[in-house]
N, C-alpha and C positions, 0 to 999 in steps of 0.2 A: 504494500500500500504506500502511496506517496505520502511523505512526511507532512506536506502541507494540508493533507486531509484530516490530520489528527485533531485539529481544532474546528473542523467544520461542524455546523449545527447538528447534522444527522448523527454525530458521534456523542451527543450530549443526552444522556438518559433522562435529564430533568425536563427536557422539552416534550411536548405532546407527540404522539405517534404521527399525527397528520403533519405537524411541522417538520418532523424528521424525514417523512416520506417526500414531501415537496422539495426540501432542500437537496436530498440525495438525487431525486429525479432531475433537478435542474443542473446537476453536475455531470450527468451521464451522457456519454456519446451514444449514437444510434446503435453501434455494435454492442455496447454494454447493456443497453435496454433490451435488445433482442435476446441476449444471452440469458436474461432473467425470465424470459418466457419459455425457456427450454429446459432440458434435463439431460443427465448423463448417467449411464449405467455405472454403478459402483465398481463392478468388475473391470470396466474399461480403464479405470485409473490404477489398476493393479498389474504387477508383473512378477512372476515367480513367487507368488504368495504374499507380496508386500507392496506398499505404495511405490508407484513409479513417477518420478518427477518429469521425465520426458513425456510420458503419456498424458500426465496432467497438464503440462504446458500446452500441448497440442489441443486439448479438449476444453481447458478451463481458463485460458489466458484472459478472457474477457469476463470471467465469472460464469455462474449458472444459477438457474432458479432452484432446481431440485437435483439431488443425487438419488438414483433409483436403486433401492434394495441391496444395500451392502451385505445384508444377512444371508444372501443366497448360498454362499460357499464358505463362510467363516464361522469360527466359534465365537463365544461372547467377548472375550478379551481381544481377539484378533479384529473383530468388527469395530470395537471401540477404538483400537489403535488406528484402523483404516479411516474411521470418521474423523479422528483428531488430525491425522495427516492431511486429509483433504481440506478440512477447515483451515489448517495452518497455511497450506498453499494459497488458498483463496484470500486469506487475510494479509499474508505477507508478500505474495507475489503478484497480486492484481492491483490495479491503480486505486480502486475505491475500497478494497478489502471487504466485500460483501459476502457474508457466510452463506452457505447453502442449506436448504431444507432437505434432510434425509428422510425419505418416505419408505414405508414397509407395508406388509399385509398383516392383518391380525383379526379376522372375523371371529375366530374361536381360539384365541391365544396368539401371542406374537409368533409369526410364522418363521421361526429361526431355530437353529440347533440349540438344544438344552433348555429351551423355553417350555412352559407348560402347554399341553395339548388338552384344552377343554372340549366339551361336546360342541358339535357343529350347531349353528344358529337354529336349525329346525328343532333340535333338542332343547336348546335354550328357551325357545318359545313355548315348548311343551311344559316347562315348569310353571308357566303363568305367574312368575315371581320376578318382576323387574329388578328388585333389590339384589338378586343373585347375579344378574347380568352386570350391574354396576360394580359389584365386588370383583367379578372377573376382569372388568375393564380396568379397575385400579391396579390389578396385578400386571396387566399388559402395559399400562402406563409406566410403571416402575421399571419393568424389564426393558422397555424400549428406551426410555430416557437414560438409563444407566450406560447404554452403549452408543449414545449420540444420535438416536433417531427421534424425529420431531413430528412426523405426520403419519397417520395410518390411512390406508385406502379402505376404510370401513366406517360405519356399518352398512350392510346391504339392507335397504328398507324397501325393496321391491315387494309389491303385493302379488302373490303368485296364484294363478288359477288353472294351471295345466301341469299335471304331474309328469307329463312326458319330458318336460324341460329338465335338462341335466343339472341346472343350478338351484333346484328347489331347496336342496340341503343348506345352501348359503343364506336362505331367507328365514324370516320369522313367520311365514305362513300366508294364509289367504285373507286375513281380516285386517283392514287398515287401522283399526283402533289398537289391536294387539301389536301389530307391527310398529305403530307409533310409540306405544309404551315401552317396548323393548329397545327400540332405537334411541329414544330419549335417554333411557337409563344407561345405555352403552356410551353415548356421547358425554354424559355427565361424569361418568367414571374415568374417562380418558382425558377430557379437556380440563376438568375441574373448574372451580370458579375463577382461577387465575391461570391463563394460558401460559404464563411464564414458567410454571412448573408442570404444565400438562403436555399432552400430545394432541395436536390438531387432528380432528376427525374429518373424513370425507364421506358424506352421505351419497349412496349410489344405489341403483343406476337410474338417473333421472331422464325420462320417466316412462312407465308402462312396459318396462323390459320383461316382466314376468308373465306377460299374456300375449305370447307371440303366435304367429301363424303356424299351426301344426305342432306347437310346442318346440319348435326348432330355434336353436340359439342364433341370435342376430336377425331372425326373420321379422318381417313387418308386423307391427301391432295394429289391429283394426279396432281402435278405441274412439268412440265419439267424445267430443270435447267435454261434455258435462260429466260423463263417467270418468274421463281422464282426471279431471280436477277433483271430483268428490271422492274418488277411490284411490287413484294411483299417485296423485300429487299430495294428498292429505298427509302421509307420513313425513314428507319433506317439509311441509308447513310446520309440523310439530317440532322437527329438529331445529328449524330456524327460530321459531318463536319461543320455545321452551328451553332448548339446550344451547342456543347460540352457536350452532355448528359452523365451523370456520370455512369448510370447503364442500363443494358439491361436484360430483362426477357425472358426466353425461352417460346416457345409455347408448348402445351401439346401433339399435334398430331404427327404422323409420316409422313415422306416424303420418299417414295421409300424404305421402310423397316427400316428406322432409326428414332427413336423418336427424336424430336428436342433437347430435354434435354440431349441427349447422342451423338449428332452429332458433331464430330470434324470438319467436313466440314463447318457447319454453324457457330459454336461458336468460332472456331479458324481460319480455312483457310479463310473464308469470312470475319467474323467480325473483327478479329485482323489482318489478312493479307491484304485483299482488302480494308476494311474500316478504317484500322489503329486505331481501338478502343483501348483505354488504360484504360478504367474503369473496373468495375466488372460485372460479370454475376450472377444475382440472380435467383434461381429456382422459377418457379411458384409453388404455394403451393403443397406440396407432390409429386412433379415431380419425385424425386429419388425413392420413394416407388413404383411408378407406372412402373418403369423399370422392376420390378419383379412381381408386382401384376396385371398389365394390359397388358403391351406390351410383357412380357415374353422374354426379351432379357438378363435378369440377373437371376441367380439362387437364390440369396439372397442379403441381405443388403451390404455385403462386396463387392460383384461383382458390385453392383449398384454404390457404392462409387468410385470404380476404373473407371467405365465407365464415371461417371460424371466428375471426376477430369481430366481424360485424354482428354475429349472433351473440357474442359474449363469452366465448371460450378463451380463458386467460392463459393457460399454460399447457404445453405439449409434453405428454409422458409416453413412453419411458425414456425417450431420447429425442434429440432435436433433428428432425428431418424436414418438416414443413415450416415451423417457426425457427428457421435457421437461415441458410443461404438463400433459399427461395423467397423468404420474407424480406431479406435485405435487398434482393434484386427488385422486388415489387415496390419497395419504398423508393429506391433510386429512380424508378421509372414513373413515380407518382401514381402508381396503380393502387397503393394503400397509403392513406394519410397517417402521419406520425401520431395524430391524436388518438387513433385506435390502439396503437402500441402503448402510448402513455397511460391510457385507461387501464389496460391489463397490467402494466408494470406496477402501477400504484397498488393494485390489489395484492400482488405478490410481495412487494416490499412491506406493506402493512402487516401481513402475517409474520414476516421475519422479525419485525420490531416487536410485535405482540408476544412472540415466542421467547424474546429475550436473547436472540442469537448474537446480537452485537455486543452484549455484555458478557455472556457465558457461552462461547462457541465450543468449548472443549469439555470433555468428561474426565472424571478421576478414574484412572485405570485400576487402581488397587481396590476400588469400591464396586467394581462391576459384578463380581461373582456373589456379592452379598444379596443380590436380587434373584439369584437362581438356586435351584435345588433346595428349596425351603419346604419343610414338611407341611406348613400351614396351607401352602398353595395346592399340594396334593389332596389335603383334606377338603379344601374348597372344591376342587375338581370332582372328587368323589361325591360330595354333597349335591353338586349340580347334576351330575350324571344320574344319581339315584332319583332326584326329583324330576328328571326329564322322562323317566320310564313311564310308558302308557300301557296299563293293563287293559287290553281290548276285550278279552273274554276270559272267564274263569268259572268252570263247572266243578266247584268243590275240590280242585286239585291243589291249588296254591293257597297258602304257602306250604312248601315242602318241609318235612321234619329234617333237622340236621342229623337225626339218628336213623334215617332211612337205611334199610339194609343194603340196597344196591341201587345205583343210578347210572343209566346209560347216557353219556354225553356224546352227541352225534352231530355231524355236519361240517361243512367247509369253513364256517366262521367260528367254530367252537374253540379251536386252538390257534387262532390267528390274531396277532396284534396289529398286523398291517390293515386288516379289514375294519378295525375300529376307527380308522382315520378317514376324514373327508378330503375333498379336493383342495381345500385351503388349510390343511394341516401340513406340518413339516414331517416327513420328507416327500409326501405324495407329489408335490410340484416337481421334485427332482427326477421323477420317473421319466419325464420327457427327455432328460439328458442322459440318465444313467441306466435306463431300462427298469423292468419290473422288480420290485422288492419282494422276496419270498413271503408267501402268505402264512405258512405253517410256523407257529411259534417254536416248534421242536427243532427247527433248522437254524435258529438264530445263533447258536454257538458255532456254526460253521463246520461241525464235525464231519458231515458228509456232503459238503457243498463243493461245487465246481469253482475254479478260479474266477470265472465271470461272476458267479453269485457272491463271492467274497467281498467285492467292492460294494455291492449293494447292501450286504449285511453290515459292513463297516459304516455305511451311511446311516442305516437305521439305528446304529448304536449311539448316534448323537442325540437321540430322543431321550427324555426322561424315561424311567422304567415304565414299560407298558404291561398291562395285565390282561391276559385273555380270559374268556368266559370259563374255560376249563380250569385254568389256574385259580380263578376266583371261587369256583365251586369246590375244588379240592381243599382250599384254605378254610372253607366254611363248614364242611361236613365233619361228622365225628370220626374218630379213628377206626370205628367199626364199620364204616360205610365203604362198600366196594364201588369204586368209580371206574366204569368201563368206558373206553373212548374209541371211536372210529370216525374217520373223516367222512366216509361214505361216498363223496363225489366232490368235484370241483365247483367253483362258482359258475363257471361257464363250461361249455363243451358237452359232448354226448357220451362220455365214458361212464358206464354203469357198473363196472366191475367191483367197485368197493361197496356197493349198496348191500350185497348179501351179508357181508361181515357186520355192517351196521344193524341190519335186521336181526341177525343172530344175537348180538349183544342186547338189543332191545327186548328180545324174548326172555332173556335171562334176568332182566332188571325189574325192580319194583316200580320204576317210573323212568321215563325217557325225556331228556331235554335235547331238542333238535334246534341247532343254531344255524340259520340260513340267512341269505341276504344278497348283498352286492359288493362290488369293488369300485370305489370312487377314486377318480383321478382326472387330470387333464390329458393323460396319456391315451393314445389310441388302444382300443381293446378292452377298456373298462366299461362298467355298466351304468355309471352315473358320474356327475361332475361336469364342470365346464367343458364344452365341446362333445359331451357324451349324452346326447338326447336319446330317447327310446320310443319306438313305435308300439311297444307292449309294456304293460304294467305287471306282467306275470313274473314269477321267479325265473331267473335265467338258468340255462343248462338243464340238468336233470334233477334239480333240487326238489321240484314238486313231486316227482316220482319217489325220491328218497323219503319225503315226509309221508306220502300216502302209504308206502310199504311199511314204515315204522308204525303208523297208526293202525294198519291192518293186523298187527300182531296182537292187538287188544291191550297192550301196555299203556297205562295212563300217560299221555304225552302233552308236553308244553312246547310250543314253538316260540323261539326267540328270534326276532328280526333285527339284523344288523344291516341297516341300509340308509341311503340318503334320499332315494326316490320313494314317495308313497306308493305302495304296491296295491294291486287289486287281487285279493286272495279269497274269494267267496268259498271255494271248495275247501281249502285248508281251514278257514275260519269255522266252517260247518262241521269239520271232522275232529279237530283236536279238542282236548279238554281245556286248554288255556293257551292264550296268545298274548305275547308281550312285545310291544314295539320299543326297541332300545335305540333306534336311530344310529348315529355315528358318535359313540360316547367318549372317545378319546382315551387318555392314558389310564384312567381308573375304571374304564368301562366294564372289565371283567368282574372286578369287585362289586361294582354297582349292580350289575345283573344278579350276582349271587345274593346280595343283600335283599333284593326284591324277591327272588325265588324262595328264600328261606325265611322271609318275614322279618328280617332285621329292620327293614324299612317298609312301611306300608305305602304301596304305590298311590300316587295322586297326580301324576302327569296327565295332561289333557291334550287332545289332538288340536294342533294349530291349523290343520287342513282337513278337508273331508276326504275319507278313503272310499274310493270307487269300488263298484262291483266289477266293472269292466272298463277297458280303455275307451270304449265307444261312448262313455258318458262325458269325456273331456270336451270342453272345460266344465268343471264341477265345483261349485262353491255354495255355501249355505245362504248367503245374503243376496239371493237372486231376486229378480223382479216378480210381481204377482203372476204374470203369465209364464214365468220360467219354472224350471224344476219339474215340469210335468208335460205330458202330451195331451192335447185336447182331442177327443173327449174322454178317453179312457184313463188318462193319467200316466200309466206306465208304458214302457216300451212293450212291443209285442212279445219279446223273448225274455224280459227280466224287469224287475222294478226300476223305476227312475230314481229312487232314493239312494243315498250313499250306503255302502256297507256299514260304515261307522261314521257318525256325523261329526262336524266340527265341535270341539269342546268335550268330546266323549272321553271317558277314562274311568275305570272301576277301582274299587278299594277293597281291603280285607275287612272293613267295617261298614256301617251304614249311617246315613245322616237324614235328619228330619228337618224340613223347612216349615216355618209357621209365622203367623202374626205379621203379615204385610201391612204396613201403615205408610201413608203419604202425608207430608206436612201440609199439603193443600190439594184441593180438587181442581182449582183453576189457578193458573200462574201467568205472569206476563212474560214476554219474550226476553226480558233482561234478567229474570230471576233465577234462583237456584232452588231446586226441589229436593227435599230430604226424603229418601226412600228407606224405610226401616224394616228389618225382618230379623227373625231369630233362626239360628242353626244349631241343632243338637246332634252330638255323636250318640246315636242310639244303639251302637254295637258294643262289643266287648274288647276292642283294641283301639289304642290311640291312633289317630290318623289325621291327614290333611284333607280338607275339602276346598275345591275351587268354586266359589259362588259366582255365577255369571249373570249379568244384567243385560237384557236385550230390550230394545224399543222398536215399535212399529208406528210409522206415521200412517194413520188410518186412511186419510184422503188428502194427498198432496196436490199441488198445482201441476206436478209432473209425476210419473210413476215412481214409487219409492220401494225399496227392498222390503221383503216380507218380514224381516227382522234384522237388526244391526246390534252388534256388541257395543255397549256404551260404558261398561264398567265391569270389573272383576276383582276378586280378592281371594288369595289362598290363606286359609286359616287352619291352625293346628288345634285339635280338640282331644281331650282325654275322654275315656268312656263315660258316658252320661253327662258330660259337660255341655253346657249351652251358652252361646254368646250372641249378643245383639250386633248386627252389622248395619251401619247407616251409610248409604251411598248419597253423596252430595252432587246431584246432577245439574250441571249448568245447561240452560236452554241453548247456549251457543253450540252445544254438541249436536243439536238437532237441525242446524243450518245446512242448506244445500243450495245448489244452483238451480233456480227456478226456470220458468218458461222464458224469462227475459235474460237468462244467464247471469243474473245478479245473485250473490251469495247472501242468503237471508234466513232468518227464523220466521216461519209462517205460523199464523194462528191455526188451531185445529185440534182434533182429538188424537191422543197418543195412547198406545197400548203398552203396558209394562209386562215383561215376562222375565221371571227369575228362575234359574234352574241349574242343574248339574251338567248340562250340555245344551247345544242349540236345539235339540229335540226333546230332551228330558226336562221339561218345564214344570216346576213345582208350585209356583205362585204366579197369579196374574192380577193386574189392576189397570187402572186408566186414570188419565188426567187430561185437562184441556188447556191449551195455550190460548189466551185471549188477548185482545187488543190489536194494535196495528202491526203489520209485517215489519220486522226489524232487519235492516241491512247491516252486515258486519263484514270484516275482513277475514280471510281464511286463517290468519295468524291470531285472531281474537278468540279462537275456539279454546275453551278451558276444559281439561280432562276431568273426569269424575274423581272427587275426593272420597276417602273412606275413613270412617271412624268405627272403632271396635269397642264395645262395652261389655 
C-alpha cells in the first residue's frame, strides 16, 4: 500500500462507513474498481501447498472483491495461514491495501476439513426448532472466523415443490413460513448483531429456483408474479427485514424469459424497491457466463457484463471472467457507464468496512484449533440429528428393547458413513475431483483397499469421526444382544446376490432394521444432490426388493431412510411395521438413529415436505389453491388417491398429546392488530416427549384465490407424562397480507378460519375470527412473524 494512503479518511475507523466508502471510491482507478467486482479462487494463489507471490501478483495486483473457498484443499491451520498470506499481499503490495472477503459454503456446517458435519437443511427443518439452527450457525461462525473466512454462501431459502429436484436436501422444505423461520435463525446465528465479529450470510437462490420445469436443475420456472412474490420471495423478505442479511445470490433459472441473474425486476425493482435491501448481490457461480453460453440473451462477455450491472448484480463469483477484461473493454468503448460500476463497488466496499476487515484483516494462528474438535459441538450435532428424525409409521414395534435377543441390521446404508452426508457436506464436493469415496464403513481403515481407494479414504479421514447406523446400534444394545449384519445390495445397480444372506439373517433375528436410501453428491452417478435430479421417487437399484424379501420373512421390520430426496414408498410404507425418515444426518447420524430406535429419544420431527405416493403427483404441496389437490369431479386420480402418502407436518411419537381449550382474544380485529390464540396441550401418554403444535389459517373468501391453509405459527414443546401447558400464539394480521387483484400487498377484511393440529391434516382444534375495517396496504418487509408465549 502507498504510504500516502495511511492517512486517508477511509483508513480512519472513527468515520462512518459511508464516509469511508466514498473516500476510498474517489481514490480508485477504473482497474481497481473492476477488481472489487471480481473474485479469485483461493487455490489459484497457491503453489506447492503454500502461498505463491508470483501467482498472487498476476491475479491480485489491483486487488479483488472476494477470495473463493480457501477451504477446498487445506486443513484448518493451513487455510488460516493461506488467508493471512493473501490478506498481507493485498494490504502491503497493492496501492490502496484493500483486504478481500473470503467466502465459503456452510449450509449444514462449515464445508471444510475437520469442521462439524451437521444434518442437511431438510433435516434441520424437520426439527421445527429454529433455536437449534441458530446454535448450529454460531458454531459455523466461530469455525469460519477462526481461519479468516468472512462470508458464507448460505442459507438456501428456496421454497421447494418438486421432489425430483436434486437440491431438495439443501432447502428447508415446501412452506414459506417454515423456510423463513429457519432462514432467519440461521442468519442471526452467523451474522450476529455486530457484523464485525460475525460472518456475512448470502440468502439464495433468488428466486423461484425450487419449482423448476420437470424438477430439473436450472430449468425455467413457470411462476406467475403474484405466486412468485407471496410464496417464493417471502423468505427473502424475512431475511432482509428481520435478520438484516448482508448479501443475496441470484438463482440460475429463468422466469418468463428473463434469467434471474439479469432480471432488473427481481434484483432491483423487488429486492431494492419493495424489500428495501441495501446489501450486495453476488452471482451464483458462473451466472454471467451463462447469459451467453446457456440462456442466449447476450452475444458475448461485454453484453453479459452490461446486463448484469444494469439488473443489479454486484459481484462475479467464483472468478473474474465477465467482470474483468470484458468489462474494462466495454467501459473504454463507452458501452457501460462508470456509474454502474461505482454503484456495485460501493456495495462491496460497504460490506468490507462493516466486517471490520480494514482493522483486523488477519487471524491468530495459534487460536485456530480451539474452535475445532470440541465435544460440545458433537453433542449439539447429535441433538439436532435426533430431533430431525421423523417417525412416519409405527405399529407397536418401536421403541426396541436394548435387551432384545437378536437384531438383524441390513442394507447398503447400514454401515456407511459416506451415505450420511449430503451434497454440501465435506468431502462429498471433492468426489468431483477425487472420485467416489467408499460407502462401507468397514473399509475405512484401508485394510483391503486398492491404491486408488486409499487416496479417497485419506480424504474422508479429514472429517470429524462419523458414526454409522450399525455402529450406533451396537453401542446401544446390551451385551447379550446378537447383532447380525448384511449389506444385502448396493444403493444402485441390479446385483441381487447379497439379498439371500440378508434374508437368512432376518429369519434368525427377533427384529430387523433395514437401512436404505440414496447417495448424495454433485458427482455424476449419485442419486440426489446438485446436478442429480431424478425422474423417479422410488428407491434406486434393488433396494425395494431387499426390503420386500426381508418383510416376507415375517420378522418385525423397521425401515430407516437415509436420503436427501423425499421418496414415494407406498408399498414399503404399507408392508413394514415402522418407518423412520432420518434424512442426511451427518456425523452423529448413526447414534441419533439408534437413540430413536431404542427410545432414548422420543421422536418428534415433522415433515417439512409432503411425501408423495407416486412421482406423477409432482408438484405436490399442502398449501395449494381450493381447486388444487384434487381432480374434478371424483377427487382422486383414476389409479390412486390424490392425497400425499404422508402430509406436511406429519410425525409420530412414542406418547400421545391432547389439545383443548381454544380461546381467541377477540372475535373481530382490525387489520393493524395482533390476535392472541390460546390453547392447552397435555402429554396424555406414559413417556416424556416433544410435540410440535402447528397453527394454520385459511382466508375464507379473498379478492383472489387463496390457499386452503397456510402455516402461520408453530412451537415445539417438551412435556412430561401428564403435564399440560398453555400455548399462546400472538398472530399479527400482517401475516395475512397478500397481493390482491391490483397487485398491491395488503391485509383484507374478511372471515378467517383457524386450524391447530399435529400436522397439516391432523387438525385438533378449529375456530374463526373476522378482520374488519378498511383494507390495509403494507410493505412485504412489514410482515411480523407469530410470537409464542408458554404458560
